[in-house]
C-alpha positions as a Python dict, from the first residue, in 0.01 Angstrom:
ca = {
    (1, 'X'): (0, 0, 0),
    (2, 'X'): (-162, -241, 245),
    (3, 'X'): (-53, -598, 312),
    (4, 'X'): (-413, -687, 395),
    (5, 'X'): (-556, -965, 177),
    (6, 'X'): (-818, -860, -73),
    (7, 'X'): (-1149, -1035, -8),
    (8, 'X'): (-1329, -1146, -320),
    (9, 'X'): (-1695, -1235, -280),
    (10, 'X'): (-1787, -1593, -364),
    (11, 'X'): (-2046, -1607, -636),
    (12, 'X'): (-2274, -1885, -755),
    (13, 'X'): (-2073, -1931, -1075),
    (14, 'X'): (-1706, -2005, -1134),
    (15, 'X'): (-1562, -1965, -1484),
    (16, 'X'): (-1271, -2205, -1523),
    (17, 'X'): (-1146, -2077, -1861),
    (18, 'X'): (-857, -1889, -1699),
    (19, 'X'): (-712, -2203, -1537),
    (20, 'X'): (-483, -2470, -1677),
    (21, 'X'): (-636, -2820, -1678),
    (22, 'X'): (-374, -2937, -1423),
    (23, 'X'): (-494, -2670, -1177),
    (24, 'X'): (-868, -2734, -1212),
    (25, 'X'): (-902, -3011, -948),
    (26, 'X'): (-749, -2792, -676),
    (27, 'X'): (-942, -2483, -786),
    (28, 'X'): (-1277, -2667, -795),
    (29, 'X'): (-1216, -2836, -458),
    (30, 'X'): (-1125, -2505, -292),
    (31, 'X'): (-1418, -2324, -455),
    (32, 'X'): (-1667, -2590, -339),
    (33, 'X'): (-1544, -2561, 20),
    (34, 'X'): (-1567, -2182, 24),
    (35, 'X'): (-1904, -2181, -156),
    (36, 'X'): (-2041, -2432, 95),
    (37, 'X'): (-1909, -2228, 388),
    (38, 'X'): (-2074, -1919, 235),
    (39, 'X'): (-2410, -2098, 240),
    (40, 'X'): (-2445, -2159, -133),
    (41, 'X'): (-2641, -2474, -210),
    (42, 'X'): (-2606, -2474, -587),
    (43, 'X'): (-2314, -2363, -799),
    (44, 'X'): (-2241, -2350, -1171),
    (45, 'X'): (-1896, -2444, -1297),
    (46, 'X'): (-1825, -2313, -1648),
    (47, 'X'): (-1571, -2537, -1821),
    (48, 'X'): (-1649, -2476, -2188),
    (49, 'X'): (-1757, -2715, -2461),
    (50, 'X'): (-1447, -2799, -2666),
    (51, 'X'): (-1343, -3165, -2658),
    (52, 'X'): (-1476, -3223, -2308),
    (53, 'X'): (-1140, -3247, -2129),
    (54, 'X'): (-1218, -2982, -1867),
    (55, 'X'): (-1575, -3112, -1831),
    (56, 'X'): (-1435, -3455, -1747),
    (57, 'X'): (-1190, -3313, -1495),
    (58, 'X'): (-1461, -3106, -1325),
    (59, 'X'): (-1708, -3391, -1308),
    (60, 'X'): (-1450, -3636, -1172),
    (61, 'X'): (-1378, -3390, -889),
    (62, 'X'): (-1751, -3352, -823),
    (63, 'X'): (-1798, -3731, -808),
    (64, 'X'): (-1551, -3759, -522),
    (65, 'X'): (-1618, -3443, -323),
    (66, 'X'): (-1821, -3509, -6),
    (67, 'X'): (-1974, -3158, -23),
    (68, 'X'): (-2150, -3243, -351),
    (69, 'X'): (-2496, -3400, -320),
    (70, 'X'): (-2554, -3422, -696),
    (71, 'X'): (-2443, -3270, -1025),
    (72, 'X'): (-2555, -3257, -1386),
    (73, 'X'): (-2472, -3091, -1714),
    (74, 'X'): (-2630, -2749, -1755),
    (75, 'X'): (-2836, -2833, -2064),
    (76, 'X'): (-2889, -2464, -2140),
    (77, 'X'): (-2514, -2429, -2200),
    (78, 'X'): (-2488, -2722, -2445),
    (79, 'X'): (-2244, -2909, -2219),
    (80, 'X'): (-2037, -2598, -2146),
    (81, 'X'): (-2115, -2593, -1774),
    (82, 'X'): (-2203, -2824, -1488),
    (83, 'X'): (-2447, -2748, -1206),
    (84, 'X'): (-2357, -2893, -866),
    (85, 'X'): (-2593, -2915, -571),
    (86, 'X'): (-2411, -2896, -239),
    (87, 'X'): (-2504, -3075, 81),
    (88, 'X'): (-2676, -2863, 347),
}
């Protein structure tokens, strides 16, 4: 067994269903930094529809993150995801 870290490719979409609401700000912030470094200019954050708690958490992080140029609800997902455009 190797002690080498496993590299997971960064994709354009991050599904946040597996994370607790308290962990979402740190996860989203880290994901945005890595996605930006990987050259992605648009990402989709899947938070689910429910009561909007995770959507609010995600969008409050996006409002403050300097790597985010703009963001909006993904209308095709009926408020279940947010699209963020990253700065170049």
